[in-house]
Structure formats: structure tokens, C-alpha cells
N, C-alpha and C positions, 0 to 999 in steps of 0.2 A: 418554550425550549426547542431549539433546533437539533434535529437528529439525522444521522446518516448511518447506513449499514452496508458493509462490504465484506467480501471474502478476504482472507489474508493473502498478501502477496509479499514476496521477498525482495526488498529494495526496489519497489516499483517506480514508475515515472512520477514526475512532479505533481501531476493531476490528482494522484491518490492522496498526497499530503495537503493539497489545496482543499480537497473535500473534508479532510479531518479538521483543518483550520477553520472551515466555514461553519462548523456546528459546535454545539455545546457538549454533546455526547456522541461518541462514535462507537458503534457496535461492530465487533469483528465476528463473523460467522465461524464457529468451530464445528458445529453439527450440520455440515453441508458436504455433499459428496466431493471428493477430490477429483479434479478434472485432469486426466492424464496429459492431454495435449494443450492445456491452458498455461497460465503464467504464474501459478501459485508458487512454485519453487524455482523459477528461473526468470531472468531478465537479460537486458542487453547493455553492453558497455562499448566504449570507443576503443578500437584497437587498430593501429596503423591506418587511421583515416576512415575506417569502416566499422559498421556495427558487428559485434561478436557476442555470442550468448554465454552467460555464466549460469550455473545451476547448483542446486543442492541435490546430491544423489540420494535416492530413497531405497529403503529396504524393500525387496520384492514382496508384494502382497496383492490381495484382491483389488480389482479396479472399482469395486462397489463400496469400499470403505469411505467413511467420512474423513475430512482433513485431520480431525483430532485423533483418529485411529491410525494414522500413518506415522512411520518412524523414519528418521534419517539413517542412511546406510552406516553400518559400523566401520566401513573403510573410507568414510568422508575425510578427506585430507584438508583440514582447515588451513594449514600453512600453505598448501598449494593454491587455494583460492585467493588467499591474501597476496601471494606472489603474482597471481594473474593481475590483480588490481595494481600492485606495485609496478609491474612491467608496463602496464597500459598507461599509467598516470603519473609516474614519478616526476616527469618534467612539467606537470600541470602547476599553475600558479598557487593553487590552494591545497596542494597535496599534503603539506605538513599540518594543515588545519583539519583535514578530512581523514587521513589514514588512521590515526589513533582511534577514531570513532569506529571505523571499519574493523579494526582489531578487536574492539570490545564486542561488536555485533557478531562477527564470524566466529570468535573463540567462545561464544556462549556454550555452556556445558549441556544445554538441553538437547536431547536426542529425539524428543517428540516433535514432529513437524510443526504442529500448530503452536506449541509453546516457544519453539525456536523463532518462528516468524513473528509471533506477537511480541516477543522480547525485542526483536529488531525494530518493530514499529514504535514501541515505547522509547527505545534509545534514540531513534532518529528524531522523534517529536521533541523530546527533551533538549536535544542538541540544537535544533533550529528555533526553539522557543514557542512551540505549539503547546498550549495548556489544556487542550480539550480532554475531557474525561473519556477513558477508553474502557469499554465493557466487553464481555464475552457472551455470545448469544445464548449458550446453553444455561447460563446462570439466571436468565430472565424467566419469570414465572408465566409462561404461555403454553399453549398446546403446540409442542414442537413437531407434531405430525402435519401441521399446516404447511402449505407450499406457496411460493411466489408472493403475489401481492397480499394474499390473506395473512401470510406470516409477517410481512412487513407491517401491515396495519395492526396486527396483534402486538408486535413489539412497540410500535408507536403509542398505542393506547396504554400498554403496561408501564411505559416510562414517562407518560404524560407529555408527549411531543405535540407542539403546536404547528411546527413546520418540519416536513421531511424533505431532505435534499438528496438527490440521487445523481450518479454520474450521467453525463449526457447520452451515453450509449444505451441507457435504459428508457429513452424517451417513448418508445412504442410499447413498453411493458406495463405501464401503469396508467390508470384512468383517474384524472383529476377529480371527477365527480365522486368517485368512491372515497377518496381521501376527504373531500369537502363534506361528505355525508357524516363523517366522524369528527368534523371540526378541525381538520388538519390541512394545512396549506402545502401543496406539492410543488417543489422547485427542482430544477436541474442545473448542474454546474457545468460550465464550459470554459476550458482553459483558453486564455488568449495566446496568440502566437508568441513564441519565445525563441530568441536566437542569441548566441553569444560566441565568442572566439573559442575555437577548439584547435589549438596548435597551428592556426593559420590555414587549415584545410577547409574544404567545402563542408558546411554545417550538416551534421547528422542529427535530426530532431528526435524528441521523445524517447531518449535513452533513460536508463535508470537514474534515479535522483543522485546516485554516486557521481555521474557525469556532471550534473548541474553543480554539485558541491565542489568538484575538483577545479572548476573554471570560474567560480563566483565566490565573493566574500560571504561570510555568514550573515551579515546584514542584508546583502542582496538576496540571498536564499530566503531569508525570513520575509522580505518584502514580496518576493515572487509567490510564496505560499499564501501570504495574507491578502494580496491585492490583484494578482495577475490572472483574474478569472471574472466571469460574469454569471449571474443567476438568471435563468429564464423560466 
């Protein structure tokens, strides 16, 4: 069984979904510290030929809370976020294919940050045809006081993983010998270059998957998530 584990991210770039598609089971961390300046609740879209940030506003709280303990702000204007996507992409060739999906995702009634983002991941995967099983980390029977590689190994052993696949950015974080000692093959996923037409302007790479879907057919998006990467 091939396994991957990642933090939750709101409408992240295509590489996140390639990682999900590359494995049999995908574990989303809920009991992991929220990173204030990270990308958990924000990403980038194309606006007037340049990248622009969109985000989920959060209720003010301690910076030491886990993701599952954070709440979306009560004044989050879902219609305003949808209008931002509408204004940025209404002329895109696959707007009518993508916008109803965004409406379902953004209008989710969850106010808990983790549940809201997890719901968006499940919705997106179903839409593009990714059939990977998605699990929540806190539901796995391990010592959740473990950190880093030790926690990853514990999850792998608990779920019976034979191969663990990590994003390429974690290349220096894990020791192949430690995984091999437990009978687990360690691999890293690397997205291949991706470029497509964006209103005829200079291409802006690695935006949210929203951008990919606005300019590519559903079949093309499925092909990109399924094949446009390599394992090293």
C-alpha cells in the first residue's frame, strides 16, 4: 500500500493533488500546529495577469493551537470570495465547468478550519476523479506525541504502508535507511513543468489548482494529476 501524509491546504497547487493521486491512502494532519505565515488557509490566483492572494479569514486565537482547534472568522464573506474568483476567471474557457465546484466548496457550512479544508479536498478529488482514500491523522491509533519522521513512521506502520511518498520539498527531512529498516520504501514526488494559456499573457506558474481548472478541460486536469510527475 502506498501512503502519503500532508498538512491541509485550501485549494493548493496541482502538486498537492498529484501526491494524493499517487497513493492508495492519503492522511491529512489535523493535530499539527497551525502555521501563521504558511499556506494552510491561503493560496494564489491569477488576477489581471499577475498572482494575487486569496484566503480564509480566521477567528483570532492563540498561535500555538493545532489546525483542528482553529475556527474560521464569523465575518467570513463566502459570497465575496466567490466574487473574487468570478471577477478573475469569468472569461476563462472552463469557467462554467469549474465555478459550480467552487460554489460548493466555498459555501461549505463548516466553520472549523480543518473540517472546512478537508471538505474542499474531498470535493476537489471527487470532481477530478481521484479515488484515493482520505484519512484524518488523529483517528489513527499511534502515539500522537511523536514528531517528524518518528510520527510518519508510526502512521506508516499502523496503516500497513509498503511505500511512503513525500513531497519533494521534504527530501532533506527523511532518512531512507530508517524507512527501509521498517520494510518501507521511501519515495519523493516531483511535479513536471506545466504551462498552459492564461488569457494570452505571460504564464504565471504554480498557482492554485483553481487556475489549472479554469484553463484546462476536466480530462486534461485528470491527466495532469495522474501522470505529470515523477517519483524519485
